[in-house]
PDB file of N, CA, C and O in Angstrom:
ATOM      1  N   MET A   1       0.883  -1.140  -0.116  1.00  0.00           N
ATOM      2  CA  MET A   1       0.087   0.082  -0.128  1.00  0.00           C
ATOM      3  C   MET A   1       0.873   1.183   0.009  1.00  0.00           C
ATOM      4  O   MET A   1       1.624   1.381   0.964  1.00  0.00           O
ATOM      5  N   ALA A   2       0.743   1.788  -0.775  1.00  0.00           N
ATOM      6  CA  ALA A   2       1.601   3.244  -1.149  1.00  0.00           C
ATOM      7  C   ALA A   2       0.947   4.277  -0.448  1.00  0.00           C
ATOM      8  O   ALA A   2      -0.264   4.239  -0.232  1.00  0.00           O
ATOM      9  N   VAL A   3       1.674   5.193  -0.082  1.00  0.00           N
ATOM     10  CA  VAL A   3       0.895   6.209   0.635  1.00  0.00           C
ATOM     11  C   VAL A   3       1.188   7.766  -0.310  1.00  0.00           C
ATOM     12  O   VAL A   3       2.257   8.358  -0.465  1.00  0.00           O
ATOM     13  N   SER A   4      -0.098   8.097  -0.798  1.00  0.00           N
ATOM     14  CA  SER A   4       0.244   9.286  -1.892  1.00  0.00           C
ATOM     15  C   SER A   4       0.824  10.710  -1.020  1.00  0.00           C
ATOM     16  O   SER A   4       0.720  10.961   0.181  1.00  0.00           O
ATOM     17  N   TYR A   5       1.325  11.337  -1.881  1.00  0.00           N
ATOM     18  CA  TYR A   5       1.815  12.680  -1.264  1.00  0.00           C
ATOM     19  C   TYR A   5       0.537  13.482  -0.945  1.00  0.00           C
ATOM     20  O   TYR A   5       0.708  14.219   0.025  1.00  0.00           O
ATOM     21  N   LYS A   6      -0.396  13.531  -1.357  1.00  0.00           N
ATOM     22  CA  LYS A   6      -1.766  14.442  -0.953  1.00  0.00           C
ATOM     23  C   LYS A   6      -2.308  13.392   0.607  1.00  0.00           C
ATOM     24  O   LYS A   6      -2.950  14.041   1.433  1.00  0.00           O
ATOM     25  N   HIS A   7      -2.144  12.426   0.826  1.00  0.00           N
ATOM     26  CA  HIS A   7      -2.115  12.013   1.968  1.00  0.00           C
ATOM     27  C   HIS A   7      -1.364  12.282   3.227  1.00  0.00           C
ATOM     28  O   HIS A   7      -1.709  12.471   4.393  1.00  0.00           O
ATOM     29  N   GLN A   8      -0.124  12.230   2.550  1.00  0.00           N
ATOM     30  CA  GLN A   8       1.004  12.972   3.418  1.00  0.00           C
ATOM     31  C   GLN A   8       0.539  14.410   3.755  1.00  0.00           C
ATOM     32  O   GLN A   8       0.744  14.719   4.929  1.00  0.00           O
ATOM     33  N   GLN A   9       0.011  15.272   3.051  1.00  0.00           N
ATOM     34  CA  GLN A   9       0.357  16.744   2.879  1.00  0.00           C
ATOM     35  C   GLN A   9      -0.900  17.172   3.765  1.00  0.00           C
ATOM     36  O   GLN A   9      -0.941  18.224   4.403  1.00  0.00           O
ATOM     37  N   GLY A  10      -2.009  16.139   3.717  1.00  0.00           N
ATOM     38  CA  GLY A  10      -3.297  16.328   4.692  1.00  0.00           C
ATOM     39  C   GLY A  10      -3.045  16.230   6.055  1.00  0.00           C
ATOM     40  O   GLY A  10      -3.380  17.110   6.848  1.00  0.00           O
ATOM     41  N   VAL A  11      -2.233  14.781   6.501  1.00  0.00           N
ATOM     42  CA  VAL A  11      -1.631  14.263   7.866  1.00  0.00           C
ATOM     43  C   VAL A  11      -1.278  15.787   8.278  1.00  0.00           C
ATOM     44  O   VAL A  11      -2.035  16.481   8.957  1.00  0.00           O
ATOM     45  N   ALA A  12      -0.057  16.203   7.789  1.00  0.00           N
ATOM     46  CA  ALA A  12       0.838  17.273   7.803  1.00  0.00           C
ATOM     47  C   ALA A  12       0.223  18.343   8.424  1.00  0.00           C
ATOM     48  O   ALA A  12       0.540  18.909   9.470  1.00  0.00           O
ATOM     49  N   LEU A  13      -1.082  18.652   7.338  1.00  0.00           N
ATOM     50  CA  LEU A  13      -1.801  20.069   7.868  1.00  0.00           C
ATOM     51  C   LEU A  13      -2.693  19.759   8.832  1.00  0.00           C
ATOM     52  O   LEU A  13      -2.768  20.565   9.760  1.00  0.00           O
ATOM     53  N   LEU A  14      -3.359  18.848   8.860  1.00  0.00           N
ATOM     54  CA  LEU A  14      -4.000  18.023  10.350  1.00  0.00           C
ATOM     55  C   LEU A  14      -3.157  18.380  11.557  1.00  0.00           C
ATOM     56  O   LEU A  14      -3.567  19.102  12.466  1.00  0.00           O
ATOM     57  N   THR A  15      -1.695  17.713  11.500  1.00  0.00           N
ATOM     58  CA  THR A  15      -1.098  18.120  12.646  1.00  0.00           C
ATOM     59  C   THR A  15      -0.477  19.521  13.059  1.00  0.00           C
ATOM     60  O   THR A  15      -0.137  19.852  14.195  1.00  0.00           O
ATOM     61  N   ILE A  16      -0.406  20.231  11.959  1.00  0.00           N
ATOM     62  CA  ILE A  16       0.044  21.852  12.323  1.00  0.00           C
ATOM     63  C   ILE A  16      -1.363  22.365  12.886  1.00  0.00           C
ATOM     64  O   ILE A  16      -1.304  23.229  13.761  1.00  0.00           O
ATOM     65  N   LEU A  17      -2.727  21.881  12.438  1.00  0.00           N
ATOM     66  CA  LEU A  17      -3.908  22.400  13.284  1.00  0.00           C
ATOM     67  C   LEU A  17      -3.887  22.168  14.439  1.00  0.00           C
ATOM     68  O   LEU A  17      -4.403  22.930  15.256  1.00  0.00           O
ATOM     69  N   ILE A  18      -3.361  21.202  14.723  1.00  0.00           N
ATOM     70  CA  ILE A  18      -3.932  20.349  16.341  1.00  0.00           C
ATOM     71  C   ILE A  18      -2.770  21.138  16.941  1.00  0.00           C
ATOM     72  O   ILE A  18      -3.161  21.736  17.944  1.00  0.00           O
ATOM     73  N   MET A  19      -1.383  21.366  16.662  1.00  0.00           N
ATOM     74  CA  MET A  19      -0.349  22.027  17.262  1.00  0.00           C
ATOM     75  C   MET A  19      -0.949  23.386  17.185  1.00  0.00           C
ATOM     76  O   MET A  19      -1.074  23.832  18.325  1.00  0.00           O
ATOM     77  N   VAL A  20      -1.275  24.030  16.474  1.00  0.00           N
ATOM     78  CA  VAL A  20      -1.838  25.625  16.787  1.00  0.00           C
ATOM     79  C   VAL A  20      -2.674  25.697  17.790  1.00  0.00           C
ATOM     80  O   VAL A  20      -2.484  26.454  18.742  1.00  0.00           O
ATOM     81  N   ALA A  21      -4.124  24.579  17.632  1.00  0.00           N
ATOM     82  CA  ALA A  21      -5.060  25.148  18.641  1.00  0.00           C
ATOM     83  C   ALA A  21      -4.240  24.338  19.793  1.00  0.00           C
ATOM     84  O   ALA A  21      -5.105  24.396  20.666  1.00  0.00           O
ATOM     85  N   LEU A  22      -3.459  23.817  20.231  1.00  0.00           N
ATOM     86  CA  LEU A  22      -3.046  23.819  21.281  1.00  0.00           C
ATOM     87  C   LEU A  22      -2.300  24.851  22.025  1.00  0.00           C
ATOM     88  O   LEU A  22      -2.364  25.030  23.242  1.00  0.00           O
ATOM     89  N   ALA A  23      -1.470  25.622  21.041  1.00  0.00           N
ATOM     90  CA  ALA A  23      -0.613  26.452  21.663  1.00  0.00           C
ATOM     91  C   ALA A  23      -1.748  27.495  21.713  1.00  0.00           C
ATOM     92  O   ALA A  23      -1.741  28.125  22.770  1.00  0.00           O
ATOM     93  N   THR A  24      -2.615  27.804  20.941  1.00  0.00           N
ATOM     94  CA  THR A  24      -3.624  29.122  21.391  1.00  0.00           C
ATOM     95  C   THR A  24      -4.281  28.814  22.694  1.00  0.00           C
ATOM     96  O   THR A  24      -4.571  29.762  23.423  1.00  0.00           O
ATOM     97  N   ILE A  25      -4.564  27.522  23.090  1.00  0.00           N
ATOM     98  CA  ILE A  25      -5.300  27.000  24.197  1.00  0.00           C
ATOM     99  C   ILE A  25      -4.268  27.308  25.776  1.00  0.00           C
ATOM    100  O   ILE A  25      -4.519  27.831  26.862  1.00  0.00           O
ATOM    101  N   LEU A  26      -2.874  26.571  25.073  1.00  0.00           N
ATOM    102  CA  LEU A  26      -1.802  27.159  26.319  1.00  0.00           C
ATOM    103  C   LEU A  26      -1.389  28.886  26.272  1.00  0.00           C
ATOM    104  O   LEU A  26      -0.822  29.441  27.213  1.00  0.00           O
ATOM    105  N   ALA A  27      -1.667  29.373  25.388  1.00  0.00           N
ATOM    106  CA  ALA A  27      -1.454  30.968  25.276  1.00  0.00           C
ATOM    107  C   ALA A  27      -2.688  31.627  26.084  1.00  0.00           C
ATOM    108  O   ALA A  27      -2.556  32.667  26.731  1.00  0.00           O
ATOM    109  N   ALA A  28      -4.034  30.834  25.966  1.00  0.00           N
ATOM    110  CA  ALA A  28      -5.235  31.406  26.670  1.00  0.00           C
ATOM    111  C   ALA A  28      -4.997  31.347  28.116  1.00  0.00           C
ATOM    112  O   ALA A  28      -5.171  32.301  28.874  1.00  0.00           O
ATOM    113  N   SER A  29      -4.567  30.107  28.484  1.00  0.00           N
ATOM    114  CA  SER A  29      -4.556  29.857  29.963  1.00  0.00           C
ATOM    115  C   SER A  29      -3.505  30.624  30.659  1.00  0.00           C
ATOM    116  O   SER A  29      -3.560  31.008  31.827  1.00  0.00           O
ATOM    117  N   ILE A  30      -2.464  30.822  29.755  1.00  0.00           N
ATOM    118  CA  ILE A  30      -1.255  31.759  30.734  1.00  0.00           C
ATOM    119  C   ILE A  30      -2.000  33.016  30.598  1.00  0.00           C
ATOM    120  O   ILE A  30      -1.907  33.666  31.639  1.00  0.00           O
ATOM    121  N   ALA A  31      -2.758  33.640  29.630  1.00  0.00           N
ATOM    122  CA  ALA A  31      -3.062  34.840  29.795  1.00  0.00           C
ATOM    123  C   ALA A  31      -4.007  35.201  31.113  1.00  0.00           C
ATOM    124  O   ALA A  31      -3.925  36.174  31.862  1.00  0.00           O
ATOM    125  N   LYS A  32      -5.129  33.846  31.145  1.00  0.00           N
ATOM    126  CA  LYS A  32      -5.983  33.976  32.042  1.00  0.00           C
ATOM    127  C   LYS A  32      -5.103  33.871  33.449  1.00  0.00           C
ATOM    128  O   LYS A  32      -5.280  34.785  34.255  1.00  0.00           O
ATOM    129  N   HIS A  33      -4.222  32.878  33.777  1.00  0.00           N
ATOM    130  CA  HIS A  33      -3.515  32.921  34.751  1.00  0.00           C
ATOM    131  C   HIS A  33      -2.815  34.234  35.265  1.00  0.00           C
ATOM    132  O   HIS A  33      -2.953  34.729  36.384  1.00  0.00           O
ATOM    133  N   GLN A  34      -2.111  34.658  34.328  1.00  0.00           N
ATOM    134  CA  GLN A  34      -1.263  36.066  34.784  1.00  0.00           C
ATOM    135  C   GLN A  34      -2.704  37.215  34.846  1.00  0.00           C
ATOM    136  O   GLN A  34      -2.608  38.210  35.566  1.00  0.00           O
ATOM    137  N   ASN A  35      -3.618  37.038  34.274  1.00  0.00           N
ATOM    138  CA  ASN A  35      -4.869  38.328  34.667  1.00  0.00           C
ATOM    139  C   ASN A  35      -5.203  37.933  36.623  1.00  0.00           C
ATOM    140  O   ASN A  35      -5.144  38.742  37.549  1.00  0.00           O
ATOM    141  N   ASN A  36      -5.559  36.343  36.698  1.00  0.00           N
ATOM    142  CA  ASN A  36      -5.707  36.304  37.835  1.00  0.00           C
ATOM    143  C   ASN A  36      -4.438  37.109  38.941  1.00  0.00           C
ATOM    144  O   ASN A  36      -4.630  37.990  39.779  1.00  0.00           O
ATOM    145  N   THR A  37      -3.411  36.562  38.635  1.00  0.00           N
ATOM    146  CA  THR A  37      -2.289  36.799  39.340  1.00  0.00           C
ATOM    147  C   THR A  37      -2.227  38.598  39.783  1.00  0.00           C
ATOM    148  O   THR A  37      -2.053  39.115  40.886  1.00  0.00           O
ATOM    149  N   MET A  38      -2.424  39.161  38.576  1.00  0.00           N
ATOM    150  CA  MET A  38      -2.584  40.721  38.790  1.00  0.00           C
ATOM    151  C   MET A  38      -3.730  41.257  39.367  1.00  0.00           C
ATOM    152  O   MET A  38      -3.677  42.390  39.847  1.00  0.00           O
ATOM    153  N   GLU A  39      -4.959  40.483  39.396  1.00  0.00           N
ATOM    154  CA  GLU A  39      -5.956  41.051  40.206  1.00  0.00           C
ATOM    155  C   GLU A  39      -5.827  40.465  41.733  1.00  0.00           C
ATOM    156  O   GLU A  39      -6.528  40.981  42.603  1.00  0.00           O
ATOM    157  N   ASN A  40      -5.022  39.495  42.033  1.00  0.00           N
ATOM    158  CA  ASN A  40      -4.551  39.188  43.481  1.00  0.00           C
ATOM    159  C   ASN A  40      -3.650  40.141  43.798  1.00  0.00           C
ATOM    160  O   ASN A  40      -3.797  40.581  44.938  1.00  0.00           O
ATOM    161  N   THR A  41      -2.782  40.599  43.179  1.00  0.00           N
ATOM    162  CA  THR A  41      -1.703  41.539  43.625  1.00  0.00           C
ATOM    163  C   THR A  41      -2.462  42.704  43.885  1.00  0.00           C
ATOM    164  O   THR A  41      -2.526  43.039  45.068  1.00  0.00           O
ATOM    165  N   ALA A  42      -3.120  43.476  42.953  1.00  0.00           N
ATOM    166  CA  ALA A  42      -3.787  44.455  42.811  1.00  0.00           C
ATOM    167  C   ALA A  42      -4.534  44.406  44.383  1.00  0.00           C
ATOM    168  O   ALA A  42      -4.349  45.380  45.112  1.00  0.00           O
ATOM    169  N   TYR A  43      -5.409  43.211  44.906  1.00  0.00           N
ATOM    170  CA  TYR A  43      -6.195  43.402  45.549  1.00  0.00           C
ATOM    171  C   TYR A  43      -5.336  43.473  47.309  1.00  0.00           C
ATOM    172  O   TYR A  43      -5.564  44.145  48.314  1.00  0.00           O
ATOM    173  N   LEU A  44      -4.436  42.541  47.010  1.00  0.00           N
ATOM    174  CA  LEU A  44      -3.369  42.573  48.351  1.00  0.00           C
ATOM    175  C   LEU A  44      -2.733  44.176  48.728  1.00  0.00           C
ATOM    176  O   LEU A  44      -2.466  44.682  49.818  1.00  0.00           O
ATOM    177  N   MET A  45      -2.620  44.742  47.250  1.00  0.00           N
ATOM    178  CA  MET A  45      -1.882  46.091  47.388  1.00  0.00           C
ATOM    179  C   MET A  45      -2.842  47.080  48.299  1.00  0.00           C
ATOM    180  O   MET A  45      -2.537  47.753  49.283  1.00  0.00           O
ATOM    181  N   ARG A  46      -4.230  46.919  47.561  1.00  0.00           N
ATOM    182  CA  ARG A  46      -5.292  47.700  48.403  1.00  0.00           C
ATOM    183  C   ARG A  46      -5.549  47.716  49.626  1.00  0.00           C
ATOM    184  O   ARG A  46      -5.898  48.634  50.369  1.00  0.00           O
ATOM    185  N   GLN A  47      -5.221  45.895  49.920  1.00  0.00           N
ATOM    186  CA  GLN A  47      -5.642  45.842  51.571  1.00  0.00           C
ATOM    187  C   GLN A  47      -4.436  46.373  52.369  1.00  0.00           C
ATOM    188  O   GLN A  47      -4.648  46.853  53.483  1.00  0.00           O
ATOM    189  N   ASN A  48      -3.101  46.314  51.843  1.00  0.00           N
ATOM    190  CA  ASN A  48      -1.784  46.907  52.714  1.00  0.00           C
ATOM    191  C   ASN A  48      -2.128  48.001  52.974  1.00  0.00           C
ATOM    192  O   ASN A  48      -1.952  48.529  54.072  1.00  0.00           O
ATOM    193  N   GLN A  49      -2.804  48.645  51.780  1.00  0.00           N
ATOM    194  CA  GLN A  49      -2.714  50.034  51.847  1.00  0.00           C
ATOM    195  C   GLN A  49      -3.856  50.710  53.029  1.00  0.00           C
ATOM    196  O   GLN A  49      -3.736  51.652  53.813  1.00  0.00           O
ATOM    197  N   SER A  50      -4.934  49.808  52.765  1.00  0.00           N
ATOM    198  CA  SER A  50      -6.189  50.080  53.889  1.00  0.00           C
ATOM    199  C   SER A  50      -5.316  49.999  55.417  1.00  0.00           C
ATOM    200  O   SER A  50      -5.299  50.888  56.269  1.00  0.00           O
ATOM    201  N   LEU A  51      -4.703  48.840  55.473  1.00  0.00           N
ATOM    202  CA  LEU A  51      -4.038  48.921  56.681  1.00  0.00           C
ATOM    203  C   LEU A  51      -3.422  49.648  57.213  1.00  0.00           C
ATOM    204  O   LEU A  51      -3.512  49.834  58.426  1.00  0.00           O
ATOM    205  N   LEU A  52      -2.556  50.310  56.379  1.00  0.00           N
ATOM    206  CA  LEU A  52      -1.205  51.318  56.605  1.00  0.00           C
ATOM    207  C   LEU A  52      -2.269  52.649  56.808  1.00  0.00           C
ATOM    208  O   LEU A  52      -1.939  53.460  57.673  1.00  0.00           O
ATOM    209  N   TYR A  53      -3.291  52.855  56.190  1.00  0.00           N
ATOM    210  CA  TYR A  53      -4.479  54.113  56.748  1.00  0.00           C
ATOM    211  C   TYR A  53      -4.802  53.804  57.803  1.00  0.00           C
ATOM    212  O   TYR A  53      -4.586  54.795  58.502  1.00  0.00           O
ATOM    213  N   ALA A  54      -5.269  52.898  58.502  1.00  0.00           N
ATOM    214  CA  ALA A  54      -5.811  52.722  59.595  1.00  0.00           C
ATOM    215  C   ALA A  54      -4.621  52.950  60.671  1.00  0.00           C
ATOM    216  O   ALA A  54      -4.763  53.708  61.630  1.00  0.00           O
ATOM    217  N   LYS A  55      -3.394  52.196  60.411  1.00  0.00           N
ATOM    218  CA  LYS A  55      -2.590  52.309  61.625  1.00  0.00           C
ATOM    219  C   LYS A  55      -1.915  53.958  61.878  1.00  0.00           C
ATOM    220  O   LYS A  55      -1.640  54.438  62.978  1.00  0.00           O
ATOM    221  N   SER A  56      -1.717  54.770  60.256  1.00  0.00           N
ATOM    222  CA  SER A  56      -1.461  55.940  60.796  1.00  0.00           C
ATOM    223  C   SER A  56      -2.694  56.666  61.248  1.00  0.00           C
ATOM    224  O   SER A  56      -2.406  57.507  62.100  1.00  0.00           O
ATOM    225  N   ALA A  57      -3.703  56.629  61.020  1.00  0.00           N
ATOM    226  CA  ALA A  57      -5.215  57.235  61.759  1.00  0.00           C
ATOM    227  C   ALA A  57      -5.122  56.889  63.350  1.00  0.00           C
ATOM    228  O   ALA A  57      -5.497  57.648  64.243  1.00  0.00           O
ATOM    229  N   GLU A  58      -4.711  55.960  63.482  1.00  0.00           N
ATOM    230  CA  GLU A  58      -4.538  55.019  65.158  1.00  0.00           C
ATOM    231  C   GLU A  58      -3.439  55.994  65.821  1.00  0.00           C
ATOM    232  O   GLU A  58      -3.470  56.632  66.873  1.00  0.00           O
ATOM    233  N   ALA A  59      -2.519  55.882  64.884  1.00  0.00           N
ATOM    234  CA  ALA A  59      -0.943  57.196  65.967  1.00  0.00           C
ATOM    235  C   ALA A  59      -1.582  57.949  65.478  1.00  0.00           C
ATOM    236  O   ALA A  59      -2.216  57.942  66.533  1.00  0.00           O
ATOM    237  N   PHE A  60      -2.299  58.933  64.644  1.00  0.00           N
ATOM    238  CA  PHE A  60      -2.366  60.266  64.791  1.00  0.00           C
ATOM    239  C   PHE A  60      -3.386  60.418  66.119  1.00  0.00           C
ATOM    240  O   PHE A  60      -2.927  61.127  67.014  1.00  0.00           O
ATOM    241  N   PHE A  61      -4.393  59.977  66.298  1.00  0.00           N
ATOM    242  CA  PHE A  61      -5.411  60.033  67.191  1.00  0.00           C
ATOM    243  C   PHE A  61      -5.169  59.814  68.525  1.00  0.00           C
ATOM    244  O   PHE A  61      -5.699  60.475  69.418  1.00  0.00           O
ATOM    245  N   SER A  62      -4.250  58.747  68.732  1.00  0.00           N
ATOM    246  CA  SER A  62      -3.271  58.418  69.727  1.00  0.00           C
ATOM    247  C   SER A  62      -2.528  59.536  70.363  1.00  0.00           C
ATOM    248  O   SER A  62      -2.549  59.772  71.571  1.00  0.00           O
ATOM    249  N   GLU A  63      -1.759  60.322  69.316  1.00  0.00           N
ATOM    250  CA  GLU A  63      -0.792  61.194  69.547  1.00  0.00           C
ATOM    251  C   GLU A  63      -2.082  62.620  70.339  1.00  0.00           C
ATOM    252  O   GLU A  63      -2.086  63.092  71.475  1.00  0.00           O
ATOM    253  N   LEU A  64      -2.870  62.870  69.319  1.00  0.00           N
ATOM    254  CA  LEU A  64      -3.721  63.683  70.092  1.00  0.00           C
ATOM    255  C   LEU A  64      -4.251  63.695  71.060  1.00  0.00           C
ATOM    256  O   LEU A  64      -4.112  64.689  71.773  1.00  0.00           O
ATOM    257  N   LEU A  65      -5.114  62.555  71.514  1.00  0.00           N
ATOM    258  CA  LEU A  65      -5.403  62.117  72.667  1.00  0.00           C
ATOM    259  C   LEU A  65      -4.351  62.348  73.546  1.00  0.00           C
ATOM    260  O   LEU A  65      -4.689  63.060  74.492  1.00  0.00           O
ATOM    261  N   ILE A  66      -3.337  62.035  73.554  1.00  0.00           N
ATOM    262  CA  ILE A  66      -2.294  62.168  74.346  1.00  0.00           C
ATOM    263  C   ILE A  66      -1.966  63.860  74.596  1.00  0.00           C
ATOM    264  O   ILE A  66      -1.676  64.324  75.698  1.00  0.00           O
ATOM    265  N   GLN A  67      -2.049  64.454  73.655  1.00  0.00           N
ATOM    266  CA  GLN A  67      -1.634  65.959  73.694  1.00  0.00           C
ATOM    267  C   GLN A  67      -2.800  66.462  74.309  1.00  0.00           C
ATOM    268  O   GLN A  67      -2.609  67.270  75.218  1.00  0.00           O
ATOM    269  N   ASP A  68      -3.894  66.188  74.040  1.00  0.00           N
ATOM    270  CA  ASP A  68      -5.089  66.696  74.648  1.00  0.00           C
ATOM    271  C   ASP A  68      -5.183  66.369  76.269  1.00  0.00           C
ATOM    272  O   ASP A  68      -5.549  67.256  77.041  1.00  0.00           O
ATOM    273  N   ALA A  69      -4.838  65.064  76.737  1.00  0.00           N
ATOM    274  CA  ALA A  69      -4.758  64.938  78.255  1.00  0.00           C
ATOM    275  C   ALA A  69      -3.515  65.808  79.285  1.00  0.00           C
ATOM    276  O   ALA A  69      -3.661  66.256  80.422  1.00  0.00           O
ATOM    277  N   ASN A  70      -2.184  65.832  78.312  1.00  0.00           N
ATOM    278  CA  ASN A  70      -1.615  66.812  78.668  1.00  0.00           C
ATOM    279  C   ASN A  70      -1.939  68.304  78.919  1.00  0.00           C
ATOM    280  O   ASN A  70      -1.547  68.904  79.919  1.00  0.00           O
ATOM    281  N   ASN A  71      -2.572  68.773  78.085  1.00  0.00           N
ATOM    282  CA  ASN A  71      -3.280  70.032  78.004  1.00  0.00           C
ATOM    283  C   ASN A  71      -4.287  70.177  79.079  1.00  0.00           C
ATOM    284  O   ASN A  71      -4.287  71.263  79.659  1.00  0.00           O
ATOM    285  N   ALA A  72      -5.221  69.202  79.486  1.00  0.00           N
ATOM    286  CA  ALA A  72      -6.278  69.292  80.133  1.00  0.00           C
ATOM    287  C   ALA A  72      -5.488  69.082  81.400  1.00  0.00           C
ATOM    288  O   ALA A  72      -5.617  69.985  82.227  1.00  0.00           O
ATOM    289  N   GLY A  73      -4.983  68.442  81.607  1.00  0.00           N
ATOM    290  CA  GLY A  73      -4.998  68.379  83.069  1.00  0.00           C
ATOM    291  C   GLY A  73      -3.679  67.908  83.819  1.00  0.00           C
ATOM    292  O   GLY A  73      -3.656  67.385  84.933  1.00  0.00           O
ATOM    293  N   GLY A  74      -2.398  68.236  82.870  1.00  0.00           N
ATOM    294  CA  GLY A  74      -1.260  67.907  82.969  1.00  0.00           C
ATOM    295  C   GLY A  74      -0.365  68.630  83.318  1.00  0.00           C
ATOM    296  O   GLY A  74       0.785  68.198  83.391  1.00  0.00           O
TER     297      GLY A  74
END
């Protein structure tokens, strides 16, 4: 049974199409993972910024209360 040139060409084309499809799926998966990572990083940065705001407010009002106490009775 001889394999024709056109048959080989068809198999090669099908192989290339499958490889392109797999590469596309892989690229989409990487892009989605990168997007998820960026969203998680942005969330953590916002969370950290909120914590720093809260700590600075605590320090500010703590100092304000200490000064008020010193001025009132000190």
